[in-house]
C-alpha positions, 0 to 999 in steps of 0.5 A: 520553520515549524516543529513538526511531529509526524506519526505513522500507522505502521511500524519501525523495524529494529534490526539486531545491528541497531539499525531502524527501518521504515518504508522507502516512500515514507522515508523519502517524504520525511527527507523532503519535509525535513529540508524545510522544517524540524521534523520528528517521526514517531511510530511503534517499533518491532523486530526488523525481519530481512524478509520484510519488503516494506521496511527498506529505508534506514533512518539513522543513515538518512539522518531522520529523527525519530522516536520509537514507541512501545506498545500503545497499551503501556502507560509509559507509551501514552506519557511519551506520546503526551510529551511529544504532542506538547513539544511540537506545534503541528502534528501530521497523522497517518490515519487510521490507526490506534496510535494516530487516533490517540495522538489526534485526541491528545492534539484536541485536548492540548489544542494543537493543530493537526492534519491527516493523511488518509491511507486506508479505507477504515477512516470512519470506523468509530464515532470518535473518528468523525470528531477527529476528521472535523477537527483536522486542519486539512486532509490528504489522501491516496484515492479519488474514491475517498474524496466525497466521504472526507468532504462531509467532514473537512472542506480542505481535502486533496489527493496526492500524486501516487507515491511510486518510483515509476517514471514515464520512461519505465512504462513498457509498451512491448507486451504481446497478448497471446495465449500461453502454454503455461500461464504466468500469474503474479501476486506482489504484496505482503504474505499475510491474511489481509492481503488475501493469501488464503484466497490465492491458495484457493485460486491455485487449487481451483485452477489446478483442478480444472487442469489449467497449466499455470504458475502462480508467483508470490513476491513479498515477505510477511507474517505468513510467509513460512506458513504459506510455504509449508501449506503449499508443500503439504497441499501438493501445490508446490508445482504451481505456486512459487514463493520468492520472498522479498525482492529488493532489487528493482530490476529483478522485481521488474522482471517478474512483471515483465515475464507475467501474463496476468496480475492477481490482487486479492486484498481485503482492504487498501488505501490504493496499492502501489503494485497496481500501478507497477502492474499497469506500467507493464501493461499487465491485465489485472484481476483485483478486488474492489476494496478501499481506494481501488474503485477510485482509479480502477473500472471493471471491464475497462482497466481491470477485472473485478474479483470478489473479496474472500471468495477464492473459488469465485475469483478463480472462476472469473480468472479461468473464464477470462484468461483465454480471451486474449482480446479482452486481456489486451484491451484491459492491459492497454487501458491500465497503462493508459490510466497510469500515463494519465496519472503521471501526466496529470495535475496531482502534486507529490505528497510532500508538496501538498503537505508543505503548501497546506501547513503554510496556510 
């Protein structure tokens, strides 16, 4: 049994009731690892918002040992991180992120074994990242699109099976692809700048100016939720944009996918977003930016339509041009569903299985 330190690159939400929340998929990964080894999870702590759809796994209730870290700018946090690294014999870093970069450098200084889980596209943003990547014992990642770049630094790189709750029996084969009197556009994700919330507003403005009858449903919480809500009201878009906030109930969320006509994803940077898998499960035609790991699974005009990054009007023009072509929407939606079926039937191992296999080497 190893003493494992796992460091995230997100945040732990601390509620007023002194409950501590993390992402559900990360939480379940930690539970599985904790069955075989002694695990301590460390991450920055922020105030928990009830309208945060990412932090939904309560750590104390699930008996996950953790260390809540303050701002990395505080000397006390660095000292705490040094102590944690020295106390454990293997460190696993969710990368990139400031906290994980500093922890990786400490591992190198103290000659501690470490490995990386590459979640986002900016894994080689700084010169120091190349050193960290080369020193890593193994690297696990979320998308085939990252593989070639990572192999230039580390020979042992593997792709995890998507960390999603979707099973084959959840896949919907009943979708009909027909022209609609009122198009239902769906976005699911964080209501924040880097997810392209500004572009979604621009898309709605453009489509409304072209007299398309539509409703754009935004599902998710985030830093800009109330700001966006006010902006929608002040720009007279409240008749066509609906903000629903956090949808915690799985069946309620699935109803949004089932009732939508198309899925729109405007993110600026990604690993590979789970919401695209969810959209594919329902055979939804997907309009998405090609950032991060998305091109590793998505192909323009095959299982999605590519839209440009940070160009809402241009994205809206593509949507308006394509949305009336029901034959194309049908082909894209069905191929997206086939893409997901191949992944579920494929040989990829779950994150926890790959991790446990590699630390035993």
